[in-house]
Rosetta silent file (secondary structure, phi, psi, omega in degrees, C-alpha in Angstrom):
SEQUENCE: MTRRPYTLFVLGLVAFAVVVVCALPLFVTAVPGGLGDHQAAATAAEVDRIQQAWRAAGVEGMARATMFADLVFIGIFASGCMIAGAHLRRTGERLLGMAAIVGGVVFMVTDYAETIAQTIQLLRFAGDDGLAGLAATVRPVKTAAFILALVGVLGALARRKFGRGGA
SCORE:     score description
SCORE:     0.000 S_00000001
   1 L     0.000  126.935  173.925   13.448   -6.208   23.130 S_00000001
   2 L   -76.207  146.696 -179.909    9.967   -4.792   23.591 S_00000001
   3 L   -91.151  -13.547 -175.682    7.410   -5.612   21.070 S_00000001
   4 H   -60.563  -35.595  179.633    5.404   -2.384   21.340 S_00000001
   5 H   -62.161  -18.608 -177.728    7.342   -0.469   18.628 S_00000001
   6 H   -97.341   -2.993 -173.007    6.142   -3.166   16.240 S_00000001
   7 H   -57.790  -52.323  178.879    2.442   -3.152   17.059 S_00000001
   8 H   -62.010  -38.652  178.878    1.387   -0.733   14.229 S_00000001
   9 H   -59.974  -48.049  178.659    3.656   -2.553   11.811 S_00000001
  10 H   -64.167  -44.463  175.088    1.979   -5.875   12.555 S_00000001
  11 H   -59.108  -32.765  174.510   -1.457   -4.239   12.411 S_00000001
  12 H   -59.225  -43.793  177.841   -0.402   -2.791    9.082 S_00000001
  13 H   -62.916  -39.123  176.109    0.248   -6.276    7.750 S_00000001
  14 H   -61.120  -49.408 -179.567   -3.129   -7.345    9.019 S_00000001
  15 H   -60.114  -34.628  176.992   -4.724   -4.333    7.308 S_00000001
  16 H   -64.457  -45.735  176.820   -2.845   -5.282    4.134 S_00000001
  17 H   -58.508  -39.735  178.736   -4.350   -8.781    4.250 S_00000001
  18 H   -62.842  -44.729  178.750   -7.828   -7.256    4.674 S_00000001
  19 H   -60.453  -47.029 -177.901   -7.283   -5.029    1.539 S_00000001
  20 H   -58.883  -47.255 -179.644   -6.131   -8.060   -0.418 S_00000001
  21 H   -65.062  -42.065  175.224   -9.176  -10.075    0.543 S_00000001
  22 H   -61.502  -32.181 -176.413  -11.508   -7.124   -0.217 S_00000001
  23 H   -78.672  -13.688 -173.794   -9.833   -6.714   -3.603 S_00000001
  24 H   -59.341  -42.849 -179.436  -10.388  -10.328   -4.660 S_00000001
  25 H   -68.117  -10.865 -175.726  -13.881   -9.759   -6.227 S_00000001
  26 H   -84.842   -1.131  175.005  -12.356   -6.973   -8.435 S_00000001
  27 L   -90.264   88.555 -177.408  -10.544   -9.560  -10.489 S_00000001
  28 E  -112.432  163.663 -177.569  -13.207   -9.939  -13.179 S_00000001
  29 L   -47.664  -50.152 -177.672  -12.761  -11.125  -16.813 S_00000001
  30 L   -74.188  -13.168  178.006  -12.597   -7.599  -18.211 S_00000001
  31 E  -135.819   75.075 -171.062  -10.156   -6.532  -15.466 S_00000001
  32 L   -66.005  -18.713 -176.557   -7.880   -9.474  -14.929 S_00000001
  33 L   -99.345    4.699  178.311   -5.453   -7.465  -12.786 S_00000001
  34 H    50.735 -134.009 -177.081   -8.209   -6.189  -10.452 S_00000001
  35 H   -57.319  -37.022  176.768   -7.249   -3.169   -8.358 S_00000001
  36 H   -55.512  -38.230 -179.704   -3.687   -3.236   -9.856 S_00000001
  37 H   -62.054  -47.090  179.722   -5.234   -2.582  -13.308 S_00000001
  38 H   -59.239  -44.317  178.253   -6.978    0.465  -11.902 S_00000001
  39 H   -63.851  -38.147 -175.163   -3.802    1.693  -10.277 S_00000001
  40 H   -87.151   -9.825  179.060   -1.854    1.282  -13.439 S_00000001
  41 L   -65.368  114.513 -177.619   -4.496    2.877  -15.797 S_00000001
  42 L   -93.731    1.511 -179.658   -2.805    6.017  -16.976 S_00000001
  43 L  -132.162  153.267  174.290   -5.751    7.494  -18.930 S_00000001
  44 H   -59.729  -38.243 -179.912   -9.279    8.443  -18.175 S_00000001
  45 H   -61.614  -43.006  176.119  -10.563    6.164  -20.937 S_00000001
  46 H   -67.821  -33.635  172.987   -8.915    3.188  -19.293 S_00000001
  47 H   -65.887  -43.438  179.855  -10.214    4.086  -15.819 S_00000001
  48 H   -61.507  -41.904  177.830  -13.663    4.440  -17.298 S_00000001
  49 H   -59.077  -45.842 -179.528  -13.372    1.069  -18.996 S_00000001
  50 H   -66.796  -45.417 -177.789  -12.352   -0.609  -15.703 S_00000001
  51 H   -67.615  -30.667  175.785  -15.047    1.089  -13.640 S_00000001
  52 H   -67.018  -41.083  179.582  -17.742    0.197  -16.208 S_00000001
  53 H   -66.950  -39.318  177.792  -16.603   -3.431  -16.025 S_00000001
  54 H   -65.329  -37.329  178.642  -16.720   -3.403  -12.283 S_00000001
  55 H   -65.949  -44.393 -179.277  -20.215   -1.877  -12.346 S_00000001
  56 H   -64.396  -28.624  176.116  -21.362   -4.474  -14.866 S_00000001
  57 L   -82.258   -8.624 -176.854  -19.934   -7.232  -12.673 S_00000001
  58 L    75.172   22.455 -179.079  -21.722   -5.801   -9.656 S_00000001
  59 L  -114.640   11.824 -177.436  -18.560   -5.109   -7.699 S_00000001
  60 H   -58.072  -44.030  177.322  -18.466   -1.315   -7.913 S_00000001
  61 H   -63.108  -35.198  179.019  -19.319   -1.087   -4.197 S_00000001
  62 H   -70.992  -32.120  174.457  -16.607   -3.538   -3.261 S_00000001
  63 H   -61.481  -43.118  174.319  -14.172   -1.352   -5.259 S_00000001
  64 H   -62.137  -42.999  177.654  -15.113    1.594   -3.111 S_00000001
  65 H   -61.912  -45.310 -178.368  -14.836   -0.398    0.090 S_00000001
  66 H   -61.478  -43.856  178.994  -11.418   -1.652   -0.994 S_00000001
  67 H   -65.312  -37.432  172.824  -10.156    1.799   -1.682 S_00000001
  68 H   -66.040  -41.618  176.134  -11.314    3.098    1.657 S_00000001
  69 H   -58.950  -39.506 -179.557   -9.764    0.071    3.323 S_00000001
  70 H   -65.662  -38.424  179.246   -6.549    0.839    1.419 S_00000001
  71 H   -60.958  -38.905  178.684   -6.567    4.439    2.787 S_00000001
  72 H   -69.694  -49.558  176.920   -6.710    3.012    6.319 S_00000001
  73 H   -51.423  -46.164 -176.715   -3.973    0.395    5.586 S_00000001
  74 H   -57.895  -48.317 -178.184   -1.595    3.083    4.266 S_00000001
  75 H   -62.068  -46.565 -175.026   -1.687    5.114    7.427 S_00000001
  76 H   -65.126  -53.628 -177.251   -1.324    2.136    9.714 S_00000001
  77 H   -61.914  -48.157 -176.359    1.451    0.381    7.758 S_00000001
  78 H   -63.299  -44.616 -178.488    3.492    3.494    6.990 S_00000001
  79 H   -69.595  -35.608  175.295    3.297    4.808   10.541 S_00000001
  80 H   -61.882  -40.410  177.462    4.215    1.348   11.811 S_00000001
  81 H   -64.524  -40.316 -177.179    7.275    1.265    9.568 S_00000001
  82 H   -69.850  -44.436  177.677    8.341    4.664   10.704 S_00000001
  83 H   -66.897  -41.276  177.732    7.932    3.920   14.420 S_00000001
  84 H   -66.667  -41.966  178.614    9.633    0.508   14.121 S_00000001
  85 H   -63.736  -40.695  175.217   12.411    2.085   12.131 S_00000001
  86 H   -58.542  -47.240  175.501   13.008    4.793   14.689 S_00000001
  87 H   -56.541  -42.095 -175.969   13.183    2.127   17.382 S_00000001
  88 H   -66.208  -39.500 -175.387   15.538    0.016   15.275 S_00000001
  89 H   -65.985  -41.917 -179.077   17.823    3.057   14.703 S_00000001
  90 H   -70.001  -20.345 -174.161   17.975    3.787   18.447 S_00000001
  91 L  -110.771   19.332  168.695   18.730    0.199   19.288 S_00000001
  92 L   111.887  -18.125  179.705   21.615   -0.418   16.901 S_00000001
  93 L   -94.717   68.104 -174.482   20.069   -1.204   13.455 S_00000001
  94 H   -59.936  -51.648 -175.478   20.879    2.125   11.958 S_00000001
  95 H   -64.396  -54.229 -178.114   20.844    1.205    8.208 S_00000001
  96 H   -69.259  -31.046  175.054   17.794   -1.057    8.227 S_00000001
  97 H   -62.725  -47.167 -179.084   16.003    1.284   10.658 S_00000001
  98 H   -65.395  -38.576  175.998   16.603    4.214    8.297 S_00000001
  99 H   -57.943  -41.225 -179.639   15.381    2.055    5.354 S_00000001
 100 H   -67.110  -40.936 -179.902   12.159    1.428    7.273 S_00000001
 101 H   -68.520  -53.987  179.741   11.707    5.111    7.991 S_00000001
 102 H   -57.901  -49.542  178.609   12.488    6.345    4.507 S_00000001
 103 H   -55.504  -47.301  179.333   10.457    3.555    2.919 S_00000001
 104 H   -55.888  -43.254 -177.539    7.522    4.358    5.251 S_00000001
 105 H   -69.290  -48.843 -176.775    7.512    8.059    4.497 S_00000001
 106 H   -66.997  -37.018  179.566    7.832    7.604    0.713 S_00000001
 107 H   -63.128  -42.950 -179.411    5.285    4.812    0.764 S_00000001
 108 H   -62.221  -51.315 -174.788    2.783    7.010    2.688 S_00000001
 109 H   -64.875  -47.235 -175.696    3.112    9.987    0.383 S_00000001
 110 H   -75.679  -35.023 -176.906    2.993    8.026   -2.853 S_00000001
 111 H   -79.354  -32.655  170.421    0.338    5.500   -1.965 S_00000001
 112 H   -59.566  -43.754  178.513   -1.879    8.227   -0.588 S_00000001
 113 H   -56.189  -53.884 -175.336   -1.457   10.208   -3.859 S_00000001
 114 H   -60.512  -52.599 -173.166   -2.304    7.048   -5.850 S_00000001
 115 H   -69.621  -35.812  175.234   -5.218    5.914   -3.781 S_00000001
 116 H   -63.445  -43.876  178.653   -6.781    9.345   -3.327 S_00000001
 117 H   -59.939  -44.765 -178.765   -6.538    9.871   -7.140 S_00000001
 118 H   -66.353  -39.608 -177.538   -8.180    6.515   -7.700 S_00000001
 119 H   -64.017  -44.350 -177.948  -10.930    7.133   -5.066 S_00000001
 120 H   -60.726  -46.080  179.507  -11.869   10.498   -6.529 S_00000001
 121 H   -63.365  -36.604  178.534  -12.329    8.890   -9.934 S_00000001
 122 H   -70.367  -40.517  179.368  -14.354    6.046   -8.600 S_00000001
 123 H   -67.277  -35.584  175.438  -16.571    8.288   -6.477 S_00000001
 124 H   -74.910  -19.163 -169.039  -17.135   10.506   -9.468 S_00000001
 125 L    50.854   45.318  177.741  -17.463    7.391  -11.612 S_00000001
 126 L  -153.007  126.612  177.437  -15.418    9.250  -14.235 S_00000001
 127 L   -69.600  156.408  178.103  -11.795    8.892  -15.185 S_00000001
 128 L  -137.406  124.777 -172.969   -9.602   11.909  -15.211 S_00000001
 129 H   -58.368  -47.846 -175.104   -6.362   11.962  -17.291 S_00000001
 130 H   -60.315  -48.921 -178.781   -4.476   14.045  -14.674 S_00000001
 131 H   -62.130  -47.437  177.897   -5.572   11.763  -11.750 S_00000001
 132 H   -55.604  -48.974 -177.115   -5.040    8.579  -13.754 S_00000001
 133 H   -62.801  -40.597  179.956   -1.569    9.768  -14.808 S_00000001
 134 H   -63.778  -49.973 -176.717   -0.642   10.673  -11.258 S_00000001
 135 H   -62.302  -41.088  177.771   -1.717    7.320   -9.894 S_00000001
 136 H   -68.463  -32.519  178.895    0.086    5.350  -12.649 S_00000001
 137 H   -67.846  -45.119 -173.938    3.225    7.513  -12.229 S_00000001
 138 H   -83.114  -11.530 -172.362    3.666    7.085   -8.442 S_00000001
 139 H   -61.214  -45.654 -175.282    2.718    3.346   -8.461 S_00000001
 140 H   -69.925  -32.127  174.255    6.273    1.918   -9.141 S_00000001
 141 H   -63.886  -43.554  174.435    7.726    4.338   -6.525 S_00000001
 142 H   -54.506  -50.305 -176.085    5.057    3.269   -4.058 S_00000001
 143 H   -61.301  -45.826  178.855    5.826   -0.366   -4.703 S_00000001
 144 H   -65.071  -36.060  179.495    9.577    0.082   -4.222 S_00000001
 145 H   -71.717  -38.772  175.781    8.993    2.104   -0.988 S_00000001
 146 H   -58.606  -46.741  177.235    6.717   -0.575    0.355 S_00000001
 147 H   -64.036  -42.490  176.767    9.317   -3.241   -0.249 S_00000001
 148 H   -61.782  -41.038 -178.444   12.105   -1.083    1.258 S_00000001
 149 H   -69.106  -40.483 -178.658    9.991   -0.415    4.410 S_00000001
 150 H   -69.202  -42.765  179.385    9.017   -4.000    4.745 S_00000001
 151 H   -72.630  -27.907  177.152   12.485   -5.346    4.237 S_00000001
 152 H   -66.406  -49.285 -179.072   13.948   -2.762    6.553 S_00000001
 153 H   -68.931  -53.474 -178.521   11.761   -3.867    9.496 S_00000001
 154 H   -62.185  -34.673  179.745   11.732   -7.586    8.734 S_00000001
 155 H   -67.932  -43.476  179.713   15.428   -7.674    7.818 S_00000001
 156 H   -61.870  -44.618 -178.930   16.401   -5.953   11.044 S_00000001
 157 H   -67.348  -42.559  178.582   14.241   -8.274   13.126 S_00000001
 158 H   -62.839  -44.055  179.539   15.663  -11.364   11.345 S_00000001
 159 H   -61.722  -39.148  177.260   19.163  -10.138   11.771 S_00000001
 160 H   -67.026  -36.808 -176.994   18.603   -9.629   15.475 S_00000001
 161 H   -72.793  -51.039 -166.902   16.992  -13.061   15.775 S_00000001
 162 H  -109.404  -41.313 -175.877   19.320  -15.129   13.584 S_00000001
 163 H   -64.479  -26.439 -178.140   22.333  -12.942   12.680 S_00000001
 164 L  -118.025   27.417 -179.032   23.671  -12.400   16.095 S_00000001
 165 L    65.901   29.852 -176.491   22.905  -15.772   17.601 S_00000001
 166 L   -56.125  166.156 -179.618   19.613  -14.377   18.965 S_00000001
 167 L  -106.838    0.000    0.000   17.327  -16.172   21.345 S_00000001
């Protein structure tokens, strides 16, 4: 089995780790959930409160950098899941390959919607009820799609390695 179809998937996991590390300074006393609180903020008032707290803590720039890193991660990880899923489907893992493809597509659409909505609000330094509501609404779907894509690829690889007496 060639490893090339999994290159973007692995790079996506690395990019995810970079986003997680970048997001660590955003866990401040007034925003204990860090970036996750911003994603879940369904109103302009809550977005404004979070962004003011980040500014007061001196991490507003890190919030911007994290969101831009998140935009890069989304493209790499979702594309990696779709490419790996297509390869898996062609090589006998039809169900898990399709899970990776569908999860990757849904993740890409929903996470881009969420992160672009967040980034616009942060760059304007002003919450917007419509954008905040959009981000908060797609967040659970994005999370489920991320898990589906991740489990699709990793599950298929584990099944190949261990489920069929792999080498």
